[in-house]
Each structure stands twice: as structure tokens, then as C-alpha cells.
N, C-alpha and C positions, 0 to 999 in steps of 0.2 A: 932255674938255669935253662936257657934255650939250647937244644941239641942240634948241631949242624950235621946233615946227612952225608956230607962229603968228609968233613974232618972227624966226625965221631962215629962213623959207621961200624968200625970194629968194636967199639965200646957198646953201641946199641945192640949189635948182634949177640954179644955175650949175655944180654938180658933174656934171650929166648933160646932155651936149651936145645930144642929140636933142630935148630939150624946147624948144630955140630954133627948131626947124624944123618941128615938128608938134604936134598934140594927141595925146599918147601915153596911150591908155587900154587897153593890152593887156599890162599887167604880169603878169596871170594866165597869160600864154603865154610871154613873155620879158621879164624886168625890164630897164629902161633901163641902159645901161652907164655906170658912173661914170668920170669923166675920169681918175681915179687908176689905173684898170685899164691904160691905155696906159703910164703911168709904170712900173707893175709889170711889164708885158711887156717894156719896154725894159731893166729890171733883169735879167730872165731872159736876154734876148739878150746883154747886156753880160757877164753871168757866163759864159755859154757861150763867147762870143768870147774872153774874157780868161783863163778858168780851164780851158776844155776839160773833160776828164773829171774834173778835180778839183772841178768844180761839185757833183758828187754828194756828195762828202764835206763840202764847205763849206756847202751848204744844201739841195740837192735831195732827198737821201736822207730827211731828216726832215720834209720839207714836208707830206706827206700827214697825218702825225700832228698837226702844228701846225694845219693847216687844220681837221682833224677836231675839234680842241679848240676852235677858234673856233666851229664849228657847234654844238658841245655846249652853248654858252651859250644858244642859241635853242631847245634841246630840254629844258632842265633836266637834262641828263646831266652826268656827271663826266668828269674828265680820262681820256683814252685809252679811252673807251667808244664812240667814233664812228669808223667806218671810211669813208674816202673811196674811191669807185669811179667808173668812167667813166659809168655810167648806172643808172637805177633798175631796169631789167629785169635787169641783172647782179646787183643786190642781191637780187632775188627768187630768181634761180637759186641763189645762194649760200645764202640762208636755207632754201630748200626742200631743198637738198642735205644739210643737217644731219640729215635724217630718211630719207635714202636707205637706211640700214642698220638702220632700226627693226625690232625683233623683235616688236612688238606687232601681231599680225594682226587684232585687233579694230578698230584705228583706221585706217580707210582713207577717211574722209569729209573732203573739203575744202569749206568754205562760202565763197561769194563772192556779189556782187550784180551785176545788169546795169548798175549805175551805176559800177562800177569801171573803171579805164582799160583799154582793149583790150589794150595790150601786156602788162599784168599778167595779164589773162585768158588770152591766148595762152600765156604762159610756164607758168602754173599748169596749164592744160588739157593741154598737151603733156607736161609732166612727169607729170601724173596718168595719162595714157594709158600712158606708159612704165613707171610704177611699179605700175599696177593700182589706183590710188586712184580714188575716186568723187567727181566734182565736182558739187556742188549749187549752182545759181545762183538766188538769190532775185530774183524779178521785181518790177519797179516798176510795170508796167502803164501806162507813159506818164506817171507822176507824178514830180515833181522829188525826192521823198523816199520812203524806205521806213520803215515803222514798225519801230522797233527790236525790238518783240515778235515780228515775223515772222522776224527773224534769231535771236533768243534761243531760240525754241522748236525750232529745228533743231540747236542745239548740244547734243550728248549724248556719251555714253561711247564712241561710234564715231568721234567727230570727231578728226582729227589737227591740222588748221589751220583757223582762221577767217582768211581772207585778204581784207581789205576796206580801204576808204578812210576816212581821217579826214574829208576834205572831198571831196565828189563833184566831179569835174572839169567836168561839164557844167552842173550846177545850183547849185554852191557850197553845197550842204546840208552842215551839220556833223553827222556821226554821233555818237551817244553811245558813244564808244569805251570809256569807263570801265565802262559797264554790260556791253558785249560782253566785255571782258577779264575782268570778275568772273565772268560765266557760264562762260567758257572755263576759267578757273582752277578753278572748282568741279568741273568734270568731267574735268580733266586734259588739256584741249586747249591748243594754242598759238595765239597771236595774231600775225599778220603784217600790219602796218598800213602802207598806202601813204599817207604824209603829205605828198605833193609839194605840195599846194595849201594847206598849213597854216603851216609855219614861216616867219616873216617877216611874217605878216599877222594871225595870231591867236596868243594865248598857247598854248604847248605845254609840257607837263611830262610826260615819259615815265615818271617815277617815280609821279606821281599817277595817270596813266592805267593804270599797271601792265601795260604791253604787253611782249611777249617780243621782238618784232622791230619796228623802226620805220624806215621808208624815206622818203627825201626827196631834194631836190636844190636847188642854188643857182640854177638856171636862171631861176626865176620871181620870187617875192617877195623872195628874198635877193639879187637883182641880181648874180649871180656868173657868169652865162654857162654854156654847155654844157660837158659833160665833168666835172661836179662833183656827182655823186650821193653819197648817204651812207647808211650802215646803222648803226643802234644795235641792240645785242643786250643784253638784261637780263644783268647781270654774273653773277648766281647761276646762270643757265642757260648762259652762255657757257663757264664753266669745264669743263663736261662735254660740249661739242659738238665735233664734228670734221667741218667742212664737206668734202664730197666734191668740190665744184667749187672748186679751190684753185690755188695757184701758189707760186713760190719766195719771194715776199715774205711769205708766211704762215708760213714756216719760222722756227724759234727762232733759228737761225744761218744766214741765207741765204748768206753768203759762204763757208761750209764746202762748199757745192755737194754736199751729201750725197745719196746715192741714196734714202734712206729719209726720209719726212716726220716731222718732230718739230714739232708746232704751236707757234707763239708764243702768248703770252698776250694777253688783253684784245682791243682792237680790231684789232691786227695779225694775229690769227688768221684774220680774214675777208678779208684782202687776197688778191690773185692775182698778176698780172704787173706789169711796170714801169708806174708811174702816168703819166698825161698831165700832165707838169709844167707846161707853159704854162697849162693850164686852172686849175691850183691857184693860180697867180699872179693870174689875173683874179678868182678867187673872193674873195680877201682884201679887195679894194677895197670890194665891196658889203657884206661882213660888217662891215667897219670902220664904214661910214656908218650902217648899221642899229643897231649897238650904241650909237653916240653918240646916236641918237634915242630908242631904247628901244621895246620892243614895246607897252607900255600906251598910249603916245602914238600909235603907228602904228595900233593897233586902234581907238582913239577916232576918229581922223580917217577911217579906212576906213568905219566905221559911218555917220559923218556924210555922206560922199560917196555911199555906196550908198543911203542913205535918200533923198538928193536925186535920184538916178537913178530909184529906184522911184517917187517922187512924180511926176516928169515923164513917166515911162512910163504911169502910171495916168491922168494928165490927158489923154493921147492915146488911152486905151483899148487900149493894147497889152497883150498877155497876158504875164505874168511866169512864168518857169520857175525862179525862185529864191525861197526863203522870205522873207517880209516880216519875220518875227520876228528881232530882232537876235541873239539867242542861238543861232539855227539857221543863220545866214548867214555864209559866209566872206567873201572879199574882192572877189568879182565879182558882177555881176548879168546873168542871161541873159534876153533879151527876144525874144519871138516877134513878128516883123514880117512884113507882106506882102512877098513877094519879098526875103526876108532876105539871100540871097547877092548879088544884084545891088546891093542897098543897101550892103552891106559894101564892095563894089568901088567904088561911087561915093564912099563916105566916104574910101576910100584915096586916090582922085584929088584929094580936097579936103584932103588932109594930116590926116585924122582916122583914127587907127589903133585899130580894134577887131578882133575875130575872129569867125568863123562856125563853128557846129557843126551838122552834119546830124542831124536827129532820127531815132531808131531806133524800130521798132515803132510805138507810139502817141504818141511824143514829137513836139513841134513843132520845126521848124528855128529856130535862135536866133542872134542875135549876142550875144557875151559882152563885157561892158564891165568892164574891170579897172583902176580908178584905184589910185593908190598914194600914199604919203606926200608925194610931190613934185607931186601933182596940185592944180590950183587949182579952186575952185568954178566960176569962169567957164568953165573948159574943159568942164564938164558942160553948161552953157548952150550953148556952141558946138556940142557934139555934137547936141543936139536941134534946134537951129536949122538945122543942116546937113541932118538927116534930114527936117525939114519942107520944106526947099527942094528936096531930091531928089524927094520925092513930088509937090510942087506943079508942078515943072518937067517931071516925067516922065523925069528923067535916068536913073533906074534901068533904063529900057527899053533903054538903050544897052549894057547889060552882060549876059553870058550867065547863064542859070539853071543850066546844066550845070556841075557841080563838077569841076574838074581838079586844082587845087592850092590849098590853103587854109593860111593861117597864123593 
């Protein structure tokens, strides 16, 4: 049954318990948990309690593959092309390890941007140090976007990977991945795309983008909770790859317990050790809801909500750190406010959930506002009304400027 976001919004909101208790505008960080996730976790417990070790054979063993196939729908991928992993950093390690044994001494350049998520930069930089690869980071100079031409001109015959983001985590800028992939393909380089801020909020088609590796997770817009990252590998490439960071589940016959590795095919080849089964149960609930709504409807509503946020921010002369153009903007809006971190804390006390990100180099400090398909327009009104009240009352002064822990 297809759910209509205008006709069925009240019904949809009932499936997400936290919406009854607060204004939840932080789905870019952690999607709201669907009520069905608890039912699914109870099913996991019941199976463990009643079946014991037989639960593996009855359902658990094949669950990673099944959830991966559910995720594939949101990527435009085919059956058994998506591998579930515990986190996105793990995905990066696995993808990069496919070139640990490369014999091409010309290709040692890795291209990234300073807008890519730090965990991704840490992983790539440390592996680059270990392998003797040269990491080049394209600088944004404090701007929310990087001109794609600044990236394209660096991709040449010495490039091994272009490892960058589909949607920037801090500014929600949508990169032209198709253009980056085309340039990389022309010179024989690979693309390793971090799509964590894309599936579930914007249309994604890995076939049209023509990427080699695409990484994401169910934590945010897919409302699936932590422990549910995923890796897509282009099938034509996958056939010839042998990831060096691997484990027994990637073996063609894992229960032979053989000493020598014989890789499985397709998505299973990129698995490692025993999967976090409870996390896979929670992921299914969010994926089910989003599929019933459909990405086109979610994207339309997201654009409408973020347009409203931008309008209200501009009325108050706040600086935006997110593109105003619809085709360049993901699902969240970053706003530079005076005393942004204390304001974020004051909003939390008023049961309005947004998050804060510290500016680096020339960037401003921002709060990120991430509405989703379950958000009401009135909740955007509440957000700005509360911000106004926090400034008028001076309430922000009660909270520390020093950053210790941020969500």
C-alpha cells in the first residue's frame, strides 16, 4: 500500500513514538525509530529464546543478504549487489583493501575534499600512509561547496581512487558524482563515494551515477538505527576484486572452515565476520516505511520543508551554509547563528532537537536542521519561534560555549 504524505501524515506520524514528545528536526543525524522496530527486536529475542543456535539456520544466516536487497531498492542496485556491514568506516577499509596488491606503480594518488566526513578522511589517510599512496585534499576555503571543476582537473592517470561524498555532511551540498565518475572512468581511476547523507532523502541510482563503490547507512534518512552500513560494488568490477580486509563470511563455503580463502561471489565477497543481527532487525522497519511512501514523494516534501527553513532564516538575516538551489541541496539546512552551540542546547531544553557542527578553517559554526517526511510545517514555525524566544530572553547565556559532547 502506497502512503500519501498529505493524506496519511497523521497515520505515518503515529508510527514514530518520539514525535509525540518533541519537535524532531535531526533526522540528518539519527532518523526517528519506527514503532515496528521494537516488534522486530522482540521477534529477534523470541527466536533466540525459542530456537537457540538453530536461529542461524532459520533466519539469521541469510538476514544480511535480505536487508542488503531491501537497501538495493533505494540505490537503484540489483539483487545481491549490496553488502551490509557494521559501519561506513569499515566499508571504506574493505573498498580500499581491494587495491592493496595493485601492481600499477603509476597510480598512487587519492583525491578527497575537506568537506568529506572526518572518519572517512582518517581511514583513507592512514591507509595511504601505510601503502605509500599520496592523498590530495581539495580545499573549500570556508565555502559550503566546491566547484566540481576543482576536483575534475586533479583526476589524472596517476589517480587510484577519488574518495568523496555524494552529499556533504555539514552543508548538505549535492556533488555532481556523475561528472566525477565519468572523468575517473576516462583515466582509469576508481570512485569510492560516501553516500551516507543521500539514500532515503534524495533519489539515488548507482547505475546512472556509474560509481565503482558506493557507501551509506540506515542510521539517518533510512530510519534504521546504528550498526547498519552498506557497500555497493559495481558488479563488473566486483568479479575481479579480492578484498584484503576480509573474514569467514566472505568465503564461498564458510562452514567448510577451510584454511585457504576462496571468495564468494557478488555482495557476499565483501563481508567479514559475524554480522550484528539485532541491528539488521531494526533496519527493516524503517526501510519498509520509506518504501511505502516512495523517494519521489519524500524528496518533494523535503524540498518544501527546507525551502521554508531557508525563508525563515533569511527573514532573520541568519547566514546560510547550505545551497539555496533545490538541485544542489540535500535534506538538511545549516544555519550560522550567534552563539550557535548555546542556542542548540537551549532548544534541546525546549524539546526541539537539532544538532550543532563546529566550523573548521574559515567555516562558520552552524546548527543543522534536518526535517523528514514525518515533519509538519508547523514544527518549522515552532523552531524559529523558540529561537526568537531564546535570544529575546537571553536564555542562551545559561549554556556553555565550550563544546564537550554534541549530537
